[in-house]
C-alpha positions in Angstrom: -41.8 21.4 -25.0 -41.1 18.8 -27.8 -44.4 19.6 -29.6 -44.0 23.1 -29.2 -40.4 22.9 -30.5 -41.4 21.1 -33.5 -44.2 23.4 -34.0 -42.0 26.4 -34.0 -39.6 24.7 -36.3 -42.2 24.0 -38.8 -43.8 27.5 -38.6 -40.2 29.1 -39.1 -39.1 26.8 -41.9 -42.5 27.2 -43.9 -42.5 31.0 -43.3 -38.8 31.4 -44.5 -39.8 29.2 -47.6 -42.8 31.3 -48.3 -40.6 34.5 -48.1 -38.2 33.0 -50.6 -41.1 32.9 -53.3 -40.9 29.2 -53.8 -44.3 27.5 -54.1 -45.2 25.5 -51.1 -45.8 22.2 -52.9 -42.0 22.3 -54.2 -40.7 22.7 -50.6 -38.2 20.1 -49.8 -39.4 17.6 -46.9 -42.9 18.8 -46.5 -43.9 19.8 -50.2 -45.7 16.5 -50.4 -48.2 17.5 -47.9 -49.3 20.4 -49.8 -50.9 19.4 -53.2 -50.1 21.6 -56.5 -52.9 24.0 -57.7 -54.8 22.2 -60.6 -55.4 25.5 -62.5 -51.8 26.4 -62.5 -50.7 26.8 -65.9 -47.5 25.3 -67.2 -44.7 27.9 -67.2 -42.4 27.8 -70.0 -39.0 27.5 -68.6 -36.3 29.5 -70.0 -33.8 27.8 -72.2 -31.0 28.0 -69.7 -28.2 25.5 -68.7 -29.2 22.7 -66.2 -26.4 24.0 -63.9 -28.0 27.3 -63.5 -31.5 25.9 -62.7 -31.7 26.3 -59.0 -30.9 29.9 -59.4 -33.7 30.4 -61.8 -36.4 28.9 -59.6 -35.0 30.6 -56.6 -33.1 28.5 -54.0 -32.5 24.7 -54.1 -33.6 22.4 -51.5 -30.2 22.2 -49.8 -30.0 26.0 -49.8 -33.4 26.0 -48.2 -32.6 23.5 -45.5 -29.6 25.3 -44.7 -31.2 28.7 -44.5 -33.7 27.1 -42.3 -31.2 25.5 -39.9 -29.7 29.3 -39.9 -33.0 30.6 -38.5 -33.3 28.0 -36.0 -29.9 28.8 -34.7 -31.3 32.0 -33.4 -33.7 30.0 -31.2 -30.8 27.8 -29.5 -30.8 28.1 -25.6 -27.9 30.4 -24.3 -24.9 28.7 -22.9 -24.7 28.5 -18.9 -21.2 29.8 -18.9 -19.4 32.8 -20.1 -16.4 32.9 -22.2 -14.2 33.7 -19.2 -15.9 30.8 -17.1 -15.3 28.5 -19.9 -11.6 29.6 -20.2 -11.3 29.4 -16.2 -12.7 25.8 -16.5 -10.4 24.9 -19.2 -7.4 26.0 -17.2 -8.6 24.3 -14.4 -9.1 21.0 -16.1 -5.4 21.2 -17.6 -4.3 22.1 -14.2 -6.0 18.9 -12.7 -4.7 16.8 -15.5 -1.2 17.9 -14.9 -1.5 17.2 -11.2 -2.9 13.5 -12.1 0.1 13.1 -14.5 2.6 14.0 -11.7 0.7 11.7 -9.2 0.8 8.8 -11.7 4.7 9.6 -12.1 5.1 9.6 -8.3 3.3 6.4 -7.7 5.4 4.9 -10.5 8.5 5.8 -8.5 7.3 4.7 -5.5 6.4 1.3 -7.0 9.8 1.1 -8.4 11.4 1.7 -5.1 9.2 -0.7 -3.4 10.2 -3.5 -5.9 14.0 -2.4 -5.2 13.3 -2.6 -1.7 11.8 -6.2 -2.0 14.7 -7.5 -4.1 17.2 -5.9 -1.6 15.1 -7.7 1.2 15.2 -11.0 -0.8 19.1 -10.8 -1.2 19.6 -10.0 2.5 17.4 -12.9 3.2 19.4 -15.0 1.1 22.5 -14.0 2.6 21.2 -14.5 6.2 20.1 -18.0 5.3 23.6 -18.8 3.9 25.0 -17.4 7.1 22.8 -19.3 9.3 23.6 -22.6 7.4 27.4 -21.7 7.7 27.1 -21.0 11.5 25.0 -24.2 12.1 28.0 -26.1 10.0 30.4 -24.4 12.6 28.5 -25.2 15.4 28.5 -28.8 14.5 32.0 -28.8 14.0 32.6 -27.1 17.4 30.5 -29.7 19.1 32.5 -32.5 17.5 35.8 -30.9 18.4 34.6 -30.5 22.0 33.5 -34.2 22.3 36.5 -35.3 20.7 38.5 -33.2 23.4 36.4 -34.5 26.3 37.2 -38.0 25.1 40.9 -37.2 24.9 40.8 -35.6 28.2 39.0 -38.5 29.7 41.4 -40.9 28.2 44.4 -38.7 29.5 42.8 -38.5 32.9 42.2 -42.3 33.0 45.9 -42.8 31.9 47.0 -40.3 34.5 45.1 -42.1 37.3 46.3 -45.4 35.9 50.0 -44.1 36.4 49.5 -43.0 39.8 47.9 -46.3 40.7 50.8 -48.0 39.4 53.1 -45.7 41.4 51.1 -46.3 44.5 51.3 -50.0 44.3 55.1 -49.7 43.9 55.5 -47.3 46.9 53.0 -49.2 48.9 54.8 -52.4 48.7 58.1 -50.8 50.0 59.0 -50.9 53.7 58.0 -47.8 55.9 61.2 -45.8 55.9 62.1 -46.5 52.1 58.2 -45.8 51.2 58.3 -42.4 52.9 61.8 -41.6 51.2 60.4 -42.4 47.8 57.3 -40.5 48.5 59.3 -37.4 49.1 60.6 -37.3 45.7 57.4 -36.2 44.3 55.7 -32.8 45.0 53.1 -32.8 47.7 50.1 -32.6 45.2 51.6 -35.5 43.3 52.2 -37.5 46.6 48.6 -36.8 47.6 47.5 -38.5 44.5 49.7 -41.4 44.9 48.4 -41.9 48.7 44.7 -41.6 47.3 45.4 -44.1 44.8 46.4 -46.7 47.5 42.8 -46.8 48.6 43.9 -47.7 52.1 43.9 -44.7 54.7 45.7 -46.7 57.1 48.7 -47.5 54.8 48.7 -44.0 53.5 49.0 -42.7 57.1 51.8 -45.1 57.8 53.9 -43.8 54.7 53.1 -40.1 55.7 54.5 -40.8 59.2 57.9 -41.4 57.6 58.1 -37.9 56.2 60.2 -35.5 58.2 58.5 -33.1 60.5 59.5 -30.1 58.5 57.6 -31.4 55.3 55.1 -33.5 57.1 52.5 -30.9 57.3 52.6 -29.9 53.7 52.2 -33.5 52.5 49.4 -34.1 55.0 47.5 -30.9 53.9 47.9 -31.9 50.2 46.6 -35.4 51.0 43.5 -34.2 53.0 42.7 -31.6 50.2 42.9 -34.5 47.5 40.6 -36.6 49.7 38.3 -33.8 50.0 38.0 -33.5 46.2 37.0 -37.2 46.2 40.1 -38.5 45.1 40.2 -42.3 45.4 41.8 -45.3 43.8 40.0 -46.5 40.6 39.0 -49.9 40.4 41.5 -52.2 38.7 
């Protein structure tokens, strides 16, 4: 196909130049292949202006080449698409390009939204960490307060028990009628703590027997309930 195309180009080019009337040995590009005739007599060129020389000899080399290319244009292959098809392809390409631009804009918006969400999550995480630190500090403070309250309650309970022990020592040292009388000055629950603080069930029974019968059951029930709770005289 290449050799055939070159051959066709050469034949058309030489034929067009031959039709123009210009000698073959003066043709541009291929004139050197054809030698000038030896018996050709020198022609006397008319005295004309150099600017008009190409028109006196026929066509210039550039004009010959341009004309030859014009002849070759008739041998160009036909387009595989018609004008309407090319127009449709152009419109379709424009439509696809517009869709791509819209997708790029949508992706850019999504990317900005994702970045904003990430910043919001980071701020929330920071707030949660600060809140957790604050809660941990409050928890430690509450634990400290609970421990302090437990120590105070323990000290108060110890002081209360020491107080009942001292009262039990005083009442236990009295005579039975006097001890029973002093015991009735307290409420049954307090009297039960006093009797438990004695640490001597026999002595506690003796003092209870001095309580009048109308209140005896009330005091005995309080005393047995205190004993059931494990109330006993602390070590001194």
